[in-house]
Every structure is written in C-alpha cells, then in structure tokens.
PDB file of N, CA, C and O in Angstrom:
ATOM      1  N   GLN A   1    -187.320  91.637-104.913  1.00  0.00           N
ATOM      2  CA  GLN A   1    -187.465  92.569-103.786  1.00  0.00           C
ATOM      3  C   GLN A   1    -186.104  92.971-103.224  1.00  0.00           C
ATOM      4  O   GLN A   1    -185.862  94.142-102.933  1.00  0.00           O
ATOM      5  N   SER A   2    -185.212  91.975-103.072  1.00  0.00           N
ATOM      6  CA  SER A   2    -183.889  92.260-102.510  1.00  0.00           C
ATOM      7  C   SER A   2    -183.068  93.128-103.457  1.00  0.00           C
ATOM      8  O   SER A   2    -182.243  93.930-103.019  1.00  0.00           O
ATOM      9  N   LYS A   3    -183.302  92.960-104.773  1.00  0.00           N
ATOM     10  CA  LYS A   3    -182.580  93.774-105.751  1.00  0.00           C
ATOM     11  C   LYS A   3    -182.979  95.240-105.611  1.00  0.00           C
ATOM     12  O   LYS A   3    -182.142  96.138-105.696  1.00  0.00           O
ATOM     13  N   VAL A   4    -184.281  95.464-105.395  1.00  0.00           N
ATOM     14  CA  VAL A   4    -184.780  96.827-105.200  1.00  0.00           C
ATOM     15  C   VAL A   4    -184.196  97.429-103.931  1.00  0.00           C
ATOM     16  O   VAL A   4    -183.783  98.588-103.915  1.00  0.00           O
ATOM     17  N   THR A   5    -184.165  96.625-102.861  1.00  0.00           N
ATOM     18  CA  THR A   5    -183.612  97.097-101.589  1.00  0.00           C
ATOM     19  C   THR A   5    -182.154  97.486-101.754  1.00  0.00           C
ATOM     20  O   THR A   5    -181.705  98.495-101.211  1.00  0.00           O
ATOM     21  N   ARG A   6    -181.412  96.671-102.514  1.00  0.00           N
ATOM     22  CA  ARG A   6    -180.007  96.964-102.753  1.00  0.00           C
ATOM     23  C   ARG A   6    -179.859  98.281-103.514  1.00  0.00           C
ATOM     24  O   ARG A   6    -178.988  99.093-103.199  1.00  0.00           O
ATOM     25  N   LYS A   7    -180.715  98.488-104.518  1.00  0.00           N
ATOM     26  CA  LYS A   7    -180.686  99.739-105.280  1.00  0.00           C
ATOM     27  C   LYS A   7    -180.952 100.930-104.367  1.00  0.00           C
ATOM     28  O   LYS A   7    -180.267 101.949-104.451  1.00  0.00           O
ATOM     29  N   ILE A   8    -181.950 100.796-103.495  1.00  0.00           N
ATOM     30  CA  ILE A   8    -182.293 101.882-102.577  1.00  0.00           C
ATOM     31  C   ILE A   8    -181.125 102.184-101.650  1.00  0.00           C
ATOM     32  O   ILE A   8    -180.849 103.348-101.361  1.00  0.00           O
ATOM     33  N   LYS A   9    -180.431 101.140-101.179  1.00  0.00           N
ATOM     34  CA  LYS A   9    -179.260 101.334-100.322  1.00  0.00           C
ATOM     35  C   LYS A   9    -178.190 102.137-101.061  1.00  0.00           C
ATOM     36  O   LYS A   9    -177.580 103.041-100.490  1.00  0.00           O
ATOM     37  N   VAL A  10    -177.966 101.801-102.331  1.00  0.00           N
ATOM     38  CA  VAL A  10    -176.987 102.520-103.148  1.00  0.00           C
ATOM     39  C   VAL A  10    -177.394 103.977-103.295  1.00  0.00           C
ATOM     40  O   VAL A  10    -176.562 104.875-103.165  1.00  0.00           O
ATOM     41  N   PHE A  11    -178.671 104.213-103.565  1.00  0.00           N
ATOM     42  CA  PHE A  11    -179.158 105.578-103.716  1.00  0.00           C
ATOM     43  C   PHE A  11    -179.037 106.362-102.418  1.00  0.00           C
ATOM     44  O   PHE A  11    -178.710 107.548-102.429  1.00  0.00           O
ATOM     45  N   GLU A  12    -179.305 105.688-101.287  1.00  0.00           N
ATOM     46  CA  GLU A  12    -179.173 106.357 -99.992  1.00  0.00           C
ATOM     47  C   GLU A  12    -177.739 106.806 -99.770  1.00  0.00           C
ATOM     48  O   GLU A  12    -177.494 107.896 -99.252  1.00  0.00           O
ATOM     49  N   LYS A  13    -176.781 105.955-100.167  1.00  0.00           N
ATOM     50  CA  LYS A  13    -175.373 106.310-100.029  1.00  0.00           C
ATOM     51  C   LYS A  13    -175.053 107.513-100.914  1.00  0.00           C
ATOM     52  O   LYS A  13    -174.356 108.436-100.491  1.00  0.00           O
ATOM     53  N   LEU A  14    -175.570 107.496-102.152  1.00  0.00           N
ATOM     54  CA  LEU A  14    -175.351 108.609-103.068  1.00  0.00           C
ATOM     55  C   LEU A  14    -175.924 109.901-102.501  1.00  0.00           C
ATOM     56  O   LEU A  14    -175.301 110.960-102.585  1.00  0.00           O
ATOM     57  N   VAL A  15    -177.112 109.803-101.926  1.00  0.00           N
ATOM     58  CA  VAL A  15    -177.780 110.980-101.376  1.00  0.00           C
ATOM     59  C   VAL A  15    -176.961 111.577-100.238  1.00  0.00           C
ATOM     60  O   VAL A  15    -176.855 112.798-100.119  1.00  0.00           O
ATOM     61  N   LYS A  16    -176.384 110.717 -99.401  1.00  0.00           N
ATOM     62  CA  LYS A  16    -175.564 111.207 -98.295  1.00  0.00           C
ATOM     63  C   LYS A  16    -174.337 111.940 -98.811  1.00  0.00           C
ATOM     64  O   LYS A  16    -173.887 112.915 -98.209  1.00  0.00           O
ATOM     65  N   GLU A  17    -173.790 111.459 -99.946  1.00  0.00           N
ATOM     66  CA  GLU A  17    -172.572 112.056-100.485  1.00  0.00           C
ATOM     67  C   GLU A  17    -172.864 113.297-101.328  1.00  0.00           C
ATOM     68  O   GLU A  17    -172.056 114.224-101.375  1.00  0.00           O
ATOM     69  N   ASP A  18    -174.007 113.312-101.987  1.00  0.00           N
ATOM     70  CA  ASP A  18    -174.328 114.408-102.910  1.00  0.00           C
ATOM     71  C   ASP A  18    -175.784 114.825-102.727  1.00  0.00           C
ATOM     72  O   ASP A  18    -176.700 114.103-103.122  1.00  0.00           O
ATOM     73  N   THR A  19    -175.988 115.981-102.132  1.00  0.00           N
ATOM     74  CA  THR A  19    -177.349 116.425-101.828  1.00  0.00           C
ATOM     75  C   THR A  19    -178.147 116.760-103.088  1.00  0.00           C
ATOM     76  O   THR A  19    -179.377 116.807-103.045  1.00  0.00           O
ATOM     77  N   SER A  20    -177.461 116.992-104.205  1.00  0.00           N
ATOM     78  CA  SER A  20    -178.184 117.326-105.432  1.00  0.00           C
ATOM     79  C   SER A  20    -178.925 116.113-105.987  1.00  0.00           C
ATOM     80  O   SER A  20    -179.806 116.261-106.834  1.00  0.00           O
ATOM     81  N   SER A  21    -178.578 114.919-105.518  1.00  0.00           N
ATOM     82  CA  SER A  21    -179.264 113.714-105.991  1.00  0.00           C
ATOM     83  C   SER A  21    -180.478 113.376-105.133  1.00  0.00           C
ATOM     84  O   SER A  21    -181.185 112.411-105.421  1.00  0.00           O
ATOM     85  N   GLN A  22    -180.728 114.153-104.087  1.00  0.00           N
ATOM     86  CA  GLN A  22    -181.869 113.890-103.210  1.00  0.00           C
ATOM     87  C   GLN A  22    -183.183 113.964-103.975  1.00  0.00           C
ATOM     88  O   GLN A  22    -184.063 113.122-103.797  1.00  0.00           O
ATOM     89  N   PHE A  23    -183.311 114.980-104.829  1.00  0.00           N
ATOM     90  CA  PHE A  23    -184.540 115.137-105.599  1.00  0.00           C
ATOM     91  C   PHE A  23    -184.769 113.928-106.499  1.00  0.00           C
ATOM     92  O   PHE A  23    -185.881 113.410-106.602  1.00  0.00           O
ATOM     93  N   PHE A  24    -183.688 113.490-107.150  1.00  0.00           N
ATOM     94  CA  PHE A  24    -183.769 112.322-108.024  1.00  0.00           C
ATOM     95  C   PHE A  24    -184.175 111.088-107.237  1.00  0.00           C
ATOM     96  O   PHE A  24    -185.014 110.308-107.688  1.00  0.00           O
ATOM     97  N   PHE A  25    -183.582 110.907-106.059  1.00  0.00           N
ATOM     98  CA  PHE A  25    -183.892 109.754-105.216  1.00  0.00           C
ATOM     99  C   PHE A  25    -185.353 109.780-104.795  1.00  0.00           C
ATOM    100  O   PHE A  25    -186.042 108.762-104.866  1.00  0.00           O
ATOM    101  N   LEU A  26    -185.830 110.947-104.354  1.00  0.00           N
ATOM    102  CA  LEU A  26    -187.222 111.063-103.915  1.00  0.00           C
ATOM    103  C   LEU A  26    -188.180 110.766-105.059  1.00  0.00           C
ATOM    104  O   LEU A  26    -189.193 110.091-104.872  1.00  0.00           O
ATOM    105  N   THR A  27    -187.854 111.274-106.247  1.00  0.00           N
ATOM    106  CA  THR A  27    -188.702 111.028-107.414  1.00  0.00           C
ATOM    107  C   THR A  27    -188.770 109.543-107.719  1.00  0.00           C
ATOM    108  O   THR A  27    -189.847 108.990-107.941  1.00  0.00           O
ATOM    109  N   LEU A  28    -187.601 108.901-107.726  1.00  0.00           N
ATOM    110  CA  LEU A  28    -187.539 107.471-108.009  1.00  0.00           C
ATOM    111  C   LEU A  28    -188.295 106.681-106.952  1.00  0.00           C
ATOM    112  O   LEU A  28    -189.032 105.749-107.275  1.00  0.00           O
ATOM    113  N   TYR A  29    -188.114 107.052-105.690  1.00  0.00           N
ATOM    114  CA  TYR A  29    -188.752 106.355-104.574  1.00  0.00           C
ATOM    115  C   TYR A  29    -190.273 106.474-104.663  1.00  0.00           C
ATOM    116  O   TYR A  29    -190.990 105.493-104.468  1.00  0.00           O
ATOM    117  N   CYS A  30    -190.763 107.683-104.958  1.00  0.00           N
ATOM    118  CA  CYS A  30    -192.202 107.908-105.078  1.00  0.00           C
ATOM    119  C   CYS A  30    -192.772 107.129-106.253  1.00  0.00           C
ATOM    120  O   CYS A  30    -193.850 106.542-106.150  1.00  0.00           O
ATOM    121  N   GLU A  31    -192.051 107.123-107.369  1.00  0.00           N
ATOM    122  CA  GLU A  31    -192.510 106.373-108.538  1.00  0.00           C
ATOM    123  C   GLU A  31    -192.607 104.894-108.204  1.00  0.00           C
ATOM    124  O   GLU A  31    -193.554 104.220-108.606  1.00  0.00           O
ATOM    125  N   HIS A  32    -191.620 104.392-107.464  1.00  0.00           N
ATOM    126  CA  HIS A  32    -191.607 102.973-107.087  1.00  0.00           C
ATOM    127  C   HIS A  32    -192.810 102.650-106.209  1.00  0.00           C
ATOM    128  O   HIS A  32    -193.473 101.633-106.413  1.00  0.00           O
ATOM    129  N   ASN A  33    -193.094 103.510-105.232  1.00  0.00           N
ATOM    130  CA  ASN A  33    -194.224 103.279-104.332  1.00  0.00           C
ATOM    131  C   ASN A  33    -195.550 103.353-105.074  1.00  0.00           C
ATOM    132  O   ASN A  33    -196.439 102.532-104.846  1.00  0.00           O
ATOM    133  N   CYS A  34    -195.687 104.337-105.964  1.00  0.00           N
ATOM    134  CA  CYS A  34    -196.922 104.475-106.736  1.00  0.00           C
ATOM    135  C   CYS A  34    -197.118 103.264-107.639  1.00  0.00           C
ATOM    136  O   CYS A  34    -198.237 102.779-107.810  1.00  0.00           O
ATOM    137  N   PHE A  35    -196.020 102.781-108.214  1.00  0.00           N
ATOM    138  CA  PHE A  35    -196.081 101.607-109.080  1.00  0.00           C
ATOM    139  C   PHE A  35    -196.531 100.390-108.288  1.00  0.00           C
ATOM    140  O   PHE A  35    -197.369  99.621-108.758  1.00  0.00           O
ATOM    141  N   ASN A  36    -195.983 100.207-107.089  1.00  0.00           N
ATOM    142  CA  ASN A  36    -196.378  99.082-106.237  1.00  0.00           C
ATOM    143  C   ASN A  36    -197.856  99.157-105.886  1.00  0.00           C
ATOM    144  O   ASN A  36    -198.554  98.143-105.893  1.00  0.00           O
ATOM    145  N   ARG A  37    -198.338 100.375-105.575  1.00  0.00           N
ATOM    146  CA  ARG A  37    -199.745 100.565-105.234  1.00  0.00           C
ATOM    147  C   ARG A  37    -200.622 100.206-106.439  1.00  0.00           C
ATOM    148  O   ARG A  37    -201.663  99.562-106.305  1.00  0.00           O
ATOM    149  N   PHE A  38    -200.171 100.639-107.613  1.00  0.00           N
ATOM    150  CA  PHE A  38    -200.900 100.366-108.851  1.00  0.00           C
ATOM    151  C   PHE A  38    -201.000  98.859-109.094  1.00  0.00           C
ATOM    152  O   PHE A  38    -202.069  98.349-109.431  1.00  0.00           O
ATOM    153  N   ILE A  39    -199.884  98.149-108.920  1.00  0.00           N
ATOM    154  CA  ILE A  39    -199.852  96.699-109.117  1.00  0.00           C
ATOM    155  C   ILE A  39    -200.756  96.003-108.106  1.00  0.00           C
ATOM    156  O   ILE A  39    -201.489  95.078-108.458  1.00  0.00           O
ATOM    157  N   SER A  40    -200.705  96.445-106.849  1.00  0.00           N
ATOM    158  CA  SER A  40    -201.526  95.802-105.817  1.00  0.00           C
ATOM    159  C   SER A  40    -203.014  96.039-106.075  1.00  0.00           C
ATOM    160  O   SER A  40    -203.847  95.189-105.760  1.00  0.00           O
ATOM    161  N   GLN A  41    -203.344  97.203-106.651  1.00  0.00           N
ATOM    162  CA  GLN A  41    -204.744  97.472-107.002  1.00  0.00           C
ATOM    163  C   GLN A  41    -205.190  96.558-108.145  1.00  0.00           C
ATOM    164  O   GLN A  41    -206.316  96.061-108.152  1.00  0.00           O
ATOM    165  N   LEU A  42    -204.292  96.345-109.111  1.00  0.00           N
ATOM    166  CA  LEU A  42    -204.618  95.470-110.236  1.00  0.00           C
ATOM    167  C   LEU A  42    -204.844  94.039-109.765  1.00  0.00           C
ATOM    168  O   LEU A  42    -205.797  93.380-110.182  1.00  0.00           O
ATOM    169  N   SER A  43    -203.958  93.566-108.891  1.00  0.00           N
ATOM    170  CA  SER A  43    -204.059  92.176-108.431  1.00  0.00           C
ATOM    171  C   SER A  43    -205.182  92.007-107.410  1.00  0.00           C
ATOM    172  O   SER A  43    -205.763  90.929-107.287  1.00  0.00           O
ATOM    173  N   GLY A  44    -205.482  93.087-106.676  1.00  0.00           N
ATOM    174  CA  GLY A  44    -206.539  93.010-105.676  1.00  0.00           C
ATOM    175  C   GLY A  44    -207.883  93.248-106.309  1.00  0.00           C
ATOM    176  O   GLY A  44    -208.903  93.222-105.621  1.00  0.00           O
TER     177      GLY A  44
END
C-alpha cells in the first residue's frame, strides 16, 4: 500500500510540473481504483 502511495506522490509531482502527463495520471489512477474494486468484489 505504501509503495502505491509513494508512486502516486511521484505522479502528482510530475503532473504539477508537466500538464501533459495529467491524462496519463488520471488513466493510471482510475485503473488502480477499478482494479481495487474488482479485487474487493472477488474477495467479498
């Protein structure tokens, strides 16, 4: 979990520096959330 948080922090820094990476960050973030939801549905 902490590794993911660290990655997100890095991406947030990148997004602040380069707005063209915002789309990439949002895509990655959404994929991560959907994946978590999928896993929680499987385990639940």
